[in-house]
DRENMI-348759 format. One line per field, with one value per residue (C-alpha): chain; x negated, y, z negated. Coordinates in Angstrom, 1 decimal, padded with zeros to 4 digits, always signed. Layout:
N
torza: c(A	...)
X: c(X	...)
Y: c(Y	...)
Z: c(Z	...)
END
This chain:
600
torza: c(A	A	A	A	A	A	A	A	A	A	A	A	A	A	A	A	A	A	A	A	A	A	A	A	A	A	A	A	A	A	A	A	A	A	A	A	A	A	A	A	A	A	A	A	A	A	A	A	A	A	A	A	A	A	A	A	A	A	A	A	A	A	A	A	A	A	A	A	A	A	A	A	A	A	A	A	A	A	A	A	A	A	A	A	A	A	A	A	A	A	A	A	A	A	A	A	A	A	A	A	A	A	A	A	A	A	A	A	A	A	A	A	A	A	A	A	A	A	A	A	A	A	A	A	A	A	A	A	A	A	A	A	A	A	A	A	A	A	A	A	A	A	A	A	A	A	A	A	A	A	A	A	A	A	A	A	A	A	A	A	A	A	A	A	A	A	A	A	A	A	A	A	A	A	A	A	A	A	A	A	A	A	A	A	A	A	A	A	A	A	A	A	A	A	A	A	A	A	A	A	A	A	A	A	A	A	A	A	A	A	A	A	A	A	A	A	A	A	A	A	A	A	A	A	A	A	A	A	A	A	A	A	A	A	A	A	A	A	A	A	A	A	A	A	A	A	A	A	A	A	A	A	A	A	A	A	A	A	A	A	A	A	A	A	A	A	A	A	A	A	A	A	A	A	A	A	A	A	A	A	A	A	A	A	A	A	A	A	A	A	A	A	A	A	A	A	A	A	A	A	A	A	A	A	A	A	A	A	A	A	A	A	A	A	A	A	A	A	A	A	A	A	A	A	A	A	A	A	A	A	A	A	A	A	A	A	A	A	A	A	A	A	A	A	A	A	A	A	A	A	A	A	A	A	A	A	A	A	A	A	A	A	A	A	A	A	A	A	A	A	A	A	A	A	A	A	A	A	A	A	A	A	A	A	A	A	A	A	A	A	A	A	A	A	A	A	A	A	A	A	A	A	A	A	A	A	A	A	A	A	A	A	A	A	A	A	A	A	A	A	A	A	A	A	A	A	A	A	A	A	A	A	A	A	A	A	A	A	A	A	A	A	A	A	A	A	A	A	A	A	A	A	A	A	A	A	A	A	A	A	A	A	A	A	A	A	A	A	A	A	A	A	A	A	A	A	A	A	A	A	A	A	A	A	A	A	A	A	A	A	A	A	A	A	A	A	A	A	A	A	A	A	A	A	A	A	A	A	A	A	A	A	A	A	A	A	A	A	A	A	A	A	A	A	A	A	A	A	A	A	A	A	A	A	A	A	A	A	A	A	A	A	A	A	A	A	A	A	A	A	A	A	A	A	A	A	A	A	A	A	A	A	A	A	A	A	A	A	A	A	A	A	A	A	A	A	A	A	A	A	A	A	A	A	A	A	A	A	A	A	A	A	A	A	A	A	A	A	A	A)
X: c(+154.4	+155.6	+154.8	+152.7	+150.6	+150.1	+149.0	+146.6	+145.2	+144.5	+142.8	+140.7	+139.8	+138.6	+135.8	+134.5	+135.1	+132.4	+133.2	+133.7	+136.3	+138.6	+142.1	+143.4	+144.5	+147.3	+148.9	+148.7	+150.1	+153.0	+153.9	+153.4	+155.7	+158.4	+157.9	+157.3	+159.6	+157.3	+153.9	+151.0	+149.3	+146.1	+148.1	+149.7	+146.3	+144.8	+147.5	+147.2	+143.4	+143.6	+146.1	+144.1	+141.0	+143.0	+144.0	+140.4	+138.9	+141.9	+142.0	+143.4	+145.2	+145.3	+147.6	+150.2	+149.9	+150.0	+151.9	+152.9	+149.2	+148.5	+151.9	+154.6	+158.3	+158.8	+156.0	+153.7	+149.9	+148.9	+145.6	+143.1	+145.5	+145.6	+143.9	+143.9	+143.3	+141.0	+139.2	+137.8	+135.9	+133.2	+132.0	+131.0	+127.3	+126.6	+123.0	+122.2	+121.3	+125.0	+126.1	+124.3	+127.4	+129.0	+126.1	+127.1	+130.5	+129.1	+126.7	+129.6	+132.0	+129.6	+126.8	+125.9	+125.0	+124.0	+120.7	+119.7	+118.8	+121.6	+123.9	+127.6	+128.2	+126.6	+129.5	+132.0	+130.5	+131.2	+134.7	+135.7	+134.8	+136.6	+139.8	+139.8	+141.7	+139.7	+138.8	+139.5	+137.2	+135.6	+134.0	+132.1	+130.1	+127.4	+123.8	+121.5	+119.3	+120.9	+119.2	+115.8	+116.0	+114.7	+117.9	+119.9	+117.9	+120.7	+123.3	+121.4	+121.1	+124.8	+125.9	+123.5	+124.8	+128.5	+129.8	+129.4	+127.8	+129.6	+128.2	+125.5	+124.9	+122.0	+122.6	+119.3	+118.2	+120.9	+122.5	+125.9	+127.1	+126.4	+126.6	+124.1	+121.5	+119.0	+121.5	+120.8	+124.2	+125.0	+128.2	+128.8	+131.6	+131.6	+134.1	+135.0	+133.8	+131.0	+128.0	+126.1	+122.6	+124.3	+126.0	+124.5	+125.4	+125.7	+123.2	+122.3	+119.6	+119.6	+116.3	+115.8	+117.5	+119.6	+122.9	+126.2	+128.3	+129.8	+129.3	+131.2	+129.2	+125.9	+126.4	+127.3	+124.2	+121.8	+123.6	+121.6	+122.3	+120.4	+120.2	+121.0	+120.4	+116.6	+116.6	+114.3	+116.3	+113.5	+114.7	+116.6	+115.2	+117.6	+115.3	+114.6	+113.2	+109.6	+109.4	+111.1	+108.7	+105.7	+107.0	+107.3	+103.8	+102.3	+104.1	+102.9	+099.3	+098.1	+098.7	+100.9	+098.9	+100.5	+098.9	+095.5	+095.3	+096.4	+099.5	+097.4	+099.6	+100.9	+102.6	+101.1	+101.4	+104.8	+104.3	+107.9	+106.6	+104.0	+103.9	+102.4	+100.1	+099.0	+096.3	+094.8	+091.0	+090.8	+092.9	+090.9	+087.6	+088.8	+089.9	+086.6	+084.7	+086.5	+086.1	+083.7	+084.8	+088.2	+086.7	+087.0	+090.8	+091.2	+091.2	+091.3	+094.7	+096.0	+099.6	+101.1	+100.8	+097.1	+096.6	+095.7	+094.5	+091.2	+090.5	+092.1	+092.5	+091.2	+093.0	+091.5	+094.3	+093.7	+095.9	+095.7	+095.7	+096.7	+098.3	+100.9	+099.0	+096.1	+097.0	+097.2	+094.0	+092.2	+093.7	+095.1	+098.4	+101.5	+100.5	+103.4	+104.0	+103.0	+099.7	+098.9	+099.5	+097.2	+094.5	+094.9	+094.5	+091.3	+089.8	+090.9	+092.1	+092.2	+094.4	+096.8	+097.0	+097.8	+100.6	+102.1	+104.3	+105.9	+106.7	+110.5	+110.7	+108.1	+110.1	+113.2	+111.6	+111.9	+108.4	+106.6	+104.6	+104.7	+104.3	+105.6	+102.1	+101.4	+102.1	+104.5	+103.4	+101.5	+099.2	+097.2	+095.7	+092.2	+093.1	+092.9	+089.2	+088.4	+088.0	+091.4	+093.4	+095.6	+098.8	+101.8	+105.3	+106.7	+104.8	+105.4	+101.8	+099.3	+097.8	+095.7	+092.3	+089.7	+088.7	+085.9	+085.5	+088.3	+091.1	+094.4	+097.6	+100.9	+104.2	+104.5	+101.6	+100.8	+097.5	+096.1	+092.9	+090.7	+087.1	+086.1	+087.1	+087.7	+091.4	+091.7	+090.8	+093.7	+096.4	+095.3	+095.7	+098.4	+099.4	+100.1	+102.1	+104.1	+105.1	+105.7	+108.1	+110.1	+109.9	+110.5	+113.6	+113.5	+114.0	+114.9	+112.9	+110.3	+108.4	+109.5	+108.6	+110.4	+109.3	+109.2	+109.2	+106.0	+107.2	+105.4	+108.3	+107.4	+103.7	+103.3	+104.7	+102.1	+100.2	+096.5	+094.5	+091.4	+088.4	+084.9	+082.3	+080.8	+084.2	+084.9	+081.6	+082.3	+085.8	+084.5	+081.8	+084.3	+086.6	+083.8	+082.6	+086.2	+086.4	+083.2	+084.0	+087.4	+085.9	+083.3	+086.0	+088.1	+085.1	+084.6	+088.3	+088.0	+084.8	+086.3	+089.6	+087.7	+085.7	+088.8	+090.5	+087.5	+086.3	+089.6	+092.4	+093.8	+093.9	+096.1	+096.8	+097.3	+096.8	+099.9	+100.4	+098.6	+095.6	+095.4	+095.0	+092.5	+090.9	+094.0	+093.5	+091.2	+089.8	+092.5	+095.2	+093.2	+093.1	+096.8	+097.6	+095.6	+097.6	+100.9	+100.0	+098.0	+098.6	+094.9	+092.2	+088.6	+086.3	+084.7	+081.2	+082.1	+084.1	+081.1	+080.0	+083.5	+084.0	+080.7	+081.5	+084.9	+083.6	+080.9	+083.3	+085.9	+083.2	+082.2	+085.8	+086.2	+082.9	+084.1	+087.5	+086.0	+084.0	+087.1	+089.0	+086.2	+086.0	+089.8	+089.9	+087.2	+088.9	+092.3	+090.7	+089.1	+092.5	+094.3	+091.7	+092.2	+095.9	+095.2	+097.3	+097.7	+097.5	+101.3	+101.6	+099.0	+101.1	+104.2	+102.3	+101.0	+104.4	+105.9	+103.4	+103.2	+101.0	+097.7	+094.3	+092.2	+095.2	+094.3)
Y: c(+170.5	+173.1	+176.8	+176.8	+173.9	+175.5	+178.7	+176.6	+175.0	+178.4	+179.6	+176.4	+176.4	+180.0	+178.7	+176.5	+178.8	+181.2	+184.8	+185.9	+183.3	+184.0	+185.1	+188.2	+186.8	+189.5	+188.3	+184.7	+185.2	+187.2	+184.7	+181.6	+183.1	+184.0	+187.7	+188.1	+186.7	+187.3	+185.7	+187.2	+184.6	+184.7	+183.9	+180.9	+179.7	+180.3	+178.2	+175.4	+175.4	+175.4	+172.6	+170.6	+171.1	+170.0	+166.8	+166.0	+167.0	+165.9	+168.9	+168.1	+171.0	+170.2	+173.0	+171.9	+168.2	+168.7	+172.0	+171.1	+171.0	+174.6	+176.4	+176.7	+175.9	+179.4	+179.1	+181.3	+180.3	+178.7	+180.6	+179.4	+176.5	+175.1	+171.8	+168.1	+166.4	+163.9	+163.3	+159.8	+158.6	+156.7	+159.4	+158.4	+158.5	+160.2	+161.1	+164.8	+164.0	+163.3	+166.6	+169.0	+170.5	+171.0	+172.5	+176.1	+175.3	+173.3	+176.1	+178.7	+176.4	+175.0	+177.6	+176.6	+173.0	+173.3	+172.0	+171.6	+167.9	+166.9	+163.9	+164.4	+162.9	+166.0	+168.2	+165.8	+166.6	+170.3	+169.7	+167.4	+170.1	+172.8	+170.7	+170.2	+172.3	+173.7	+170.8	+168.2	+165.3	+163.8	+160.4	+158.9	+155.9	+156.9	+156.3	+157.5	+159.3	+162.6	+162.4	+162.9	+163.7	+167.1	+167.8	+167.6	+170.3	+172.9	+170.3	+169.5	+173.2	+173.8	+170.8	+171.7	+175.3	+175.0	+171.7	+169.5	+166.2	+163.7	+160.4	+159.2	+155.5	+154.6	+151.0	+150.8	+147.8	+145.3	+144.5	+145.8	+145.7	+142.4	+144.0	+146.8	+145.1	+147.9	+150.6	+151.9	+153.1	+155.5	+156.3	+159.8	+161.6	+165.4	+167.8	+171.3	+172.9	+175.4	+173.6	+174.8	+174.0	+171.8	+169.6	+166.2	+163.5	+159.8	+158.2	+154.6	+153.3	+149.6	+147.8	+145.9	+142.5	+142.9	+142.4	+144.0	+141.1	+142.8	+146.5	+148.0	+146.0	+146.6	+150.3	+150.5	+148.6	+150.9	+154.3	+157.2	+161.0	+163.1	+166.8	+168.3	+172.0	+171.4	+169.0	+170.0	+170.9	+169.3	+165.9	+164.6	+162.0	+159.9	+157.8	+158.0	+161.1	+160.0	+159.0	+162.3	+164.3	+162.4	+163.1	+166.8	+166.9	+165.2	+167.4	+170.5	+169.2	+170.6	+172.2	+170.4	+168.2	+170.0	+173.3	+171.6	+170.2	+173.6	+172.1	+169.7	+166.7	+164.9	+161.8	+159.5	+159.4	+158.8	+157.4	+156.4	+153.4	+151.5	+148.6	+151.0	+153.2	+150.9	+148.3	+145.2	+144.8	+142.7	+145.2	+148.1	+146.4	+145.5	+149.1	+150.5	+147.8	+149.0	+152.7	+153.7	+157.3	+156.4	+155.5	+159.2	+159.0	+155.6	+156.0	+153.4	+153.3	+151.8	+150.9	+151.6	+147.9	+148.1	+150.6	+148.7	+149.8	+151.6	+150.2	+149.6	+146.4	+147.0	+144.5	+145.9	+148.2	+151.2	+154.0	+155.9	+159.6	+161.9	+164.8	+167.1	+169.7	+167.3	+167.0	+170.7	+171.3	+168.6	+169.3	+172.8	+174.6	+174.2	+170.9	+168.6	+165.2	+163.2	+165.2	+165.0	+161.2	+160.9	+162.8	+160.8	+157.5	+158.9	+160.0	+157.1	+154.2	+151.6	+153.9	+154.5	+150.8	+150.1	+152.8	+152.4	+149.3	+151.4	+154.5	+154.2	+153.6	+156.3	+158.8	+158.1	+158.5	+161.6	+161.4	+162.6	+165.6	+167.7	+164.5	+161.0	+159.6	+162.2	+162.0	+164.4	+167.9	+168.0	+170.7	+168.4	+165.7	+167.0	+166.4	+162.7	+163.1	+164.8	+163.2	+162.2	+160.5	+157.7	+156.0	+154.1	+155.5	+152.7	+150.8	+148.8	+149.4	+152.3	+151.8	+154.9	+155.0	+157.4	+157.6	+159.6	+157.5	+159.1	+156.5	+157.6	+156.5	+155.1	+156.5	+154.3	+156.1	+159.5	+161.4	+164.5	+166.2	+166.4	+167.6	+165.3	+161.7	+162.6	+163.3	+159.6	+158.7	+160.8	+159.7	+156.0	+156.2	+154.8	+158.3	+159.1	+155.9	+156.6	+159.9	+158.6	+156.0	+158.8	+161.4	+159.1	+157.2	+153.5	+151.2	+147.9	+145.0	+142.9	+140.0	+140.9	+144.6	+147.9	+149.7	+153.4	+155.9	+157.9	+160.7	+164.0	+165.7	+163.6	+163.4	+167.2	+167.5	+165.3	+167.4	+167.7	+168.7	+170.8	+168.7	+170.1	+169.6	+166.8	+165.1	+165.6	+163.9	+161.0	+160.5	+160.8	+158.2	+155.8	+156.3	+155.7	+152.6	+151.2	+151.7	+149.9	+147.0	+146.6	+146.7	+144.1	+141.8	+142.3	+141.4	+138.2	+137.4	+137.9	+135.9	+132.9	+133.1	+133.2	+130.1	+128.2	+129.0	+128.2	+125.1	+123.6	+125.2	+124.5	+126.6	+129.7	+128.6	+131.1	+130.9	+130.6	+132.7	+130.3	+129.8	+133.5	+133.9	+131.1	+132.3	+131.2	+127.5	+125.0	+122.4	+119.7	+122.4	+123.7	+120.2	+119.7	+123.0	+122.1	+118.9	+120.7	+123.5	+121.7	+118.0	+117.3	+116.4	+117.6	+114.9	+113.0	+114.0	+117.7	+117.8	+118.4	+121.3	+122.8	+122.4	+124.1	+126.9	+127.6	+127.3	+129.9	+132.2	+132.0	+132.9	+135.9	+137.0	+136.8	+138.8	+141.5	+141.6	+141.8	+144.8	+146.5	+145.9	+147.5	+150.5	+150.9	+150.8	+153.4	+155.6	+155.5	+156.3	+159.4	+160.4	+159.9	+162.2	+164.9	+165.0	+164.9	+161.8	+160.3	+156.6	+156.4	+158.2	+156.0	+153.0	+154.5	+155.0	+151.4	+149.9	+151.9	+150.7	+147.0	+146.1	+144.3	+145.9	+144.5	+143.7	+142.8)
Z: c(+021.5	+019.0	+019.5	+016.3	+017.4	+020.8	+019.1	+016.9	+020.0	+021.5	+018.3	+018.1	+021.8	+021.6	+019.3	+022.0	+025.1	+026.2	+025.2	+028.8	+029.5	+026.5	+027.2	+025.3	+021.9	+021.5	+024.7	+023.8	+020.3	+021.6	+024.2	+022.0	+019.3	+021.9	+021.6	+025.4	+028.0	+030.9	+030.5	+032.5	+034.7	+032.7	+029.5	+031.1	+032.4	+029.0	+027.3	+029.8	+029.5	+025.7	+025.6	+028.1	+026.0	+022.9	+024.7	+025.5	+022.2	+020.1	+017.7	+014.4	+012.6	+008.9	+008.0	+010.6	+009.8	+006.0	+005.5	+001.9	+001.0	+002.2	+002.0	-000.6	+000.0	+001.4	+003.9	+002.0	+001.8	-001.4	-001.3	-003.9	-004.9	-001.4	-000.6	-001.3	-004.7	-003.1	+000.3	+000.8	+003.8	+005.7	+008.1	+011.7	+012.6	+015.9	+016.5	+017.2	+020.8	+021.4	+019.9	+022.3	+023.8	+020.4	+018.5	+019.0	+017.6	+014.7	+013.8	+013.8	+011.9	+009.3	+008.9	+005.3	+006.3	+010.0	+011.2	+014.8	+014.4	+011.9	+012.8	+012.8	+009.3	+007.7	+008.8	+007.3	+003.9	+004.3	+005.8	+002.9	+000.4	+002.4	+002.4	-001.4	-003.9	-006.8	-009.0	-006.3	-005.5	-002.4	-002.2	+000.8	+001.5	+004.0	+005.0	+002.2	+004.7	+003.8	+000.4	+001.9	+005.6	+006.7	+008.7	+005.5	+003.6	+004.1	+003.0	-000.2	-001.0	-000.4	-002.5	-005.4	-005.6	-004.5	-005.8	-008.8	-008.1	-010.4	-009.2	-006.8	-006.2	-003.8	-002.7	-000.9	+001.0	+000.0	+003.3	+002.3	+005.9	+007.6	+011.1	+010.1	+007.9	+008.2	+007.0	+003.5	+002.2	-000.7	-002.4	-003.8	-005.7	-005.6	-007.1	-005.9	-009.2	-009.4	-011.0	-014.0	-015.4	-018.1	-015.5	-015.0	-012.5	-013.1	-010.8	-010.1	-007.8	-006.6	-006.0	-002.8	-002.7	-005.9	-004.0	-004.9	-006.0	-009.0	-008.2	-011.2	-013.7	-011.9	-011.7	-015.4	-016.3	-014.5	-014.4	-015.9	-016.3	-013.8	-013.7	-010.3	-010.6	-010.6	-007.7	-004.8	-001.7	+000.3	-001.1	-004.0	-006.5	-008.4	-010.5	-014.2	-015.7	-016.1	-012.4	-011.3	-013.5	-012.0	-008.5	-009.2	-010.8	-007.7	-005.3	-007.1	-007.2	-003.9	-000.6	+002.0	+004.4	+007.3	+006.1	+005.4	+008.9	+010.3	+011.9	+014.0	+013.6	+016.7	+018.0	+020.6	+024.4	+025.9	+029.4	+030.0	+031.9	+030.0	+032.5	+035.1	+033.0	+030.1	+031.2	+029.7	+029.6	+032.8	+034.9	+033.6	+034.5	+038.0	+038.7	+037.6	+039.6	+042.7	+041.9	+039.1	+039.2	+037.9	+034.5	+033.6	+033.6	+031.9	+028.2	+025.3	+023.7	+020.4	+019.5	+016.1	+015.2	+015.9	+013.0	+009.9	+006.4	+007.0	+010.5	+014.0	+015.8	+019.3	+021.6	+024.8	+026.0	+028.2	+029.6	+032.8	+031.8	+034.6	+032.7	+034.1	+036.2	+036.9	+040.6	+041.4	+039.4	+041.5	+044.9	+044.9	+043.9	+046.0	+047.5	+048.6	+047.2	+050.3	+050.8	+047.0	+047.1	+050.1	+048.4	+045.2	+047.2	+048.7	+045.4	+043.2	+045.5	+042.8	+040.5	+043.4	+044.1	+040.5	+040.4	+043.8	+043.0	+040.2	+042.4	+042.3	+038.5	+037.9	+039.9	+037.7	+034.3	+032.2	+030.8	+033.9	+034.9	+038.1	+040.2	+039.5	+038.8	+036.1	+032.4	+030.8	+030.0	+026.7	+025.3	+023.0	+025.2	+024.3	+020.6	+021.2	+021.9	+018.6	+015.1	+013.7	+011.0	+012.4	+011.1	+012.6	+012.7	+010.5	+007.7	+004.5	+003.2	+003.7	+007.2	+007.6	+009.3	+010.8	+014.4	+015.9	+019.1	+021.3	+021.1	+022.5	+020.7	+022.1	+021.0	+017.9	+016.3	+014.8	+014.2	+012.7	+013.7	+010.6	+010.2	+007.4	+006.4	+002.8	+003.7	+004.7	+001.1	-000.2	+002.2	+001.8	-002.0	-004.2	-005.2	-001.5	-001.0	-004.2	-002.7	+000.8	-000.5	-002.1	+000.6	+003.6	+004.8	+004.4	+007.4	+006.0	+004.6	+006.4	+004.8	+001.3	+001.4	+002.3	+005.5	+005.6	+008.5	+008.5	+010.7	+010.6	+008.8	+005.8	+006.2	+006.5	+002.9	+001.2	-001.4	-001.0	-004.1	-003.7	-004.8	-005.4	-002.6	-004.7	-005.0	-001.3	-000.5	-002.8	-001.4	+002.2	+001.5	+000.1	+003.1	+005.5	+003.5	+003.5	+007.2	+007.9	+005.5	+007.1	+010.6	+009.6	+008.2	+011.3	+013.5	+011.4	+011.9	+015.7	+016.1	+014.2	+016.1	+019.4	+018.3	+017.4	+020.7	+022.9	+021.1	+019.9	+021.9	+025.3	+028.5	+028.0	+024.4	+021.5	+017.8	+015.7	+012.6	+010.2	+012.4	+013.0	+009.3	+009.2	+005.9	+004.0	+005.1	+003.4	+005.8	+005.4	+006.0	+009.0	+010.6	+009.9	+011.6	+014.6	+014.9	+014.6	+017.0	+019.8	+019.0	+018.6	+016.1	+015.6	+016.9	+014.0	+014.9	+014.8	+011.6	+009.3	+011.4	+011.5	+007.8	+007.0	+009.5	+008.0	+004.4	+005.2	+007.0	+004.3	+001.8	+003.9	+004.1	+000.4	-000.1	+002.2	+000.6	-002.9	-001.8	-000.2	-003.5	-005.5	-003.2	-003.2	-007.0	-007.2	-004.7	-006.5	-009.9	-008.3	-006.8	-010.1	-011.7	-009.0	-009.8	-013.6	-014.3	-017.7	-018.4	-018.5	-015.2	-013.5	-014.7	-013.1	-009.8	-009.8	-010.8	-007.9	-005.3	-005.6	-002.6	-003.2	-003.0	-000.1	+002.1	+005.7)
END
């Protein structure tokens, strides 16, 4: 190892080492450059530790590996002319959880783009620009999440003000990488030139399923000029000017939802061991039959997949809620584990019997409280009991609903405490979904539609206009009506499914997808599906009754759906008016949100 590389290792290692453990830099420089024949022991140790750290972390010294890029023929620094003409790459993706030990270094080394939850690829952007000569270019193919993710807000601000964005191609959901079908890649070209308000970027956005068989031709066919100086650092929009203008108008049309709900936006319960704490209806009933007092700590719970448009599918799931601190509150502070467990068995024997087989697994989980039978510490358990707006963490259509009956949520759901259901009308509107699909990060296609992450960092930003009290009342009434109609339709679905199973199914049988959606089947198709699923036929003497039953219930389904469609249409017209949209802007919203009204 050359003396210059050894010195470079020391300089780099000092950026990682705690201040109190750093060796005197003057001594190290003197020794490394041969200006001291006798090295003090701390200097030798410092060099050994630095070189050991370099071997583990594999420091790469650009100036030493490529001296001709940074120095002239006489060894003098090139100054402003130093750097590469081009830097090309496909940055690695390492989640922020894997960067914990390096975050202090990353913050010090890349202060302009640092964010506490950024993945590693963000820092490659900054490093690439730093290695360019003035006028040089960098091009990456990378996940497009940096265009919208909250953790990339500093990066977007840095790029918008410090570099010229020449080209941005968002490949979207086109399964470019066979081994990573749910990755949405983007290609960018930036140059190290100070941007101006007159500078535009060539941008192209690919629609889902287009494919990239002839990329150059496809890009040329859809490329448009997009201004970058006026992009919002909270998230870049690459579409055509009318869509961008509409997005900006909607975003400026009200206060952020996070402010409106006064920050009361939360994710669901994380038990860390659902098989122990989450119960089916039969298990819950048996626990309460054995000990009626335990009903107070067993709460109804919904999963993200149970949250549907305007209503919830209650499949009879329950959760044991013993929050962190419950044991000491019930039995006294400072109580030992064995004594606390004895007292829990005395107070709630059926709960203890349910949890005891999972003791070893519960003790190992991270999501536990002060004792292994408690849930993790959380300061908003009481928020589940209050009126709230519910939604899943991932969705391809709006699936917002209102709850005032005290449901708990699992960790695939979110909720916000709200005092009036009129906010449900707003977030369940097409305007809101138009914004969500542009604020959120996509998560691949399912059944012909894009899915989006509805994390709170995106939901908090939704703009909420300020309607008059009369308008609030009308929107709230529509939201309540839609909730009731959707519940009535779900009850109809469940009654009919139960009838099919009990009258025509077999022991322990389940409905397949088509029989579950029985309203989509005429009677011949219904009989055919029974034959395929359970190898049986409706007895001849019962066919007329079954045909009349299904005909009547399909008609009821259609009636309820028609009322939902009418109410949704009315609701959206009112929300369009709140935002002051023109006919052309309404058309843009509806073209950009292609789901059907009245969806189940």
